[in-house]
N, C-alpha and C positions, 0 to 999 in steps of 0.2 A: 654435427661431426661426431658427437659422443656415441650416437646410436650406430654410426657406421663402424667406429672403432670397436664397439662391443660386439657387433655382428661379426666382424673380422676375427676378433679374439675367440669367439665361440666356434667359428669355423676351424681355426688353428687347433683348438682343443679336440674337436671331432676328428681332425686329420691325425693328431697324435694318438688318439684312441684307436683309430682304424689301422694305422701303419706301424705303430711302435709299442703301444701298451694297451692291449684290449681289456686289461683289468682295471684301468683307470675309469673312474666314474665322475661325471660332471654333477656337482652338487647343487648348483643353482646360481642365481644372480643376487647379490646382496647390495642394497642401496645404503651408502654410508655418507657421513658428513651431512646428514638430513637436517634441514632447518625448515620446520613446518611454517614458520612465519614468512617465508619467502614464497612468492607466487611461482618463481622459476622452479623451485623444488617440487611443487605440486604438478607443474607441467611435465617435468622430467619423469616424475613418478608415474603419471598417467600414460605417457608415451611408452615408457619401458614396459609397464604392465600390459598395455594393449598389444604391443608388438610381441613380447616374449611369453606372455601368459603365465602359466603355473610354474615355470622354472624360476620366477622371481619370488624370493622369500617374502613372506608377509611382514616379518620383522624388518625394521630399519634401524640403523645405528645413527643416533642423533649427533649433531655437532655438539661436543661437550668438552669442556676444559679438562676434565679428568681423563678422558680418552687420550688427549694430546699430551698431558703431563706424565702419565704413568710410565711410558718407556724411558723417559729421562731419569726416572727413579729406579729403573731396572725391574719394574713390576708390571704385572697385568693390571688392567683397570679394575678387575674384580678384587685383586688383593689391595690395590692402592686406594680405591674409593668404592667400596662395595655397595653403598647406598646411592651412588650417582646414577643419573639417567643412562649413561653409557654402559655401566656395569650391568644394570637391570636389563638393558637391551641385549647385551651379549649372552646373558643367562637365558633370555627368551629365545634367542637364536639357537642356542645349544638344544633347547627343548624341541624347536622346530626341526632341526637337523636330525635329531633322534627319531622323530616321527616319520621322517622320510626314508630312513634307512631300515 
């Protein structure tokens, strides 16, 4: 079901670009709440990458307490816990996004 929803969402984004905002750019698909210890995570990762290919970011955002806690403190995870796995992943994502643009 998640793949169907993701496919539909990408189609909606494409329609918005073609009908309403031709300057809008689709940046890619980001896997979040990633738990490498779970087989389901690996299965979803494979399916998404096989189906969508290069539009999936290499970086994944791990399931991390700091990522969950930071908003309740009114801070980004990078400010709240800069050495956390989540903060490091978001920095890596920023570098990957910059390489794409």
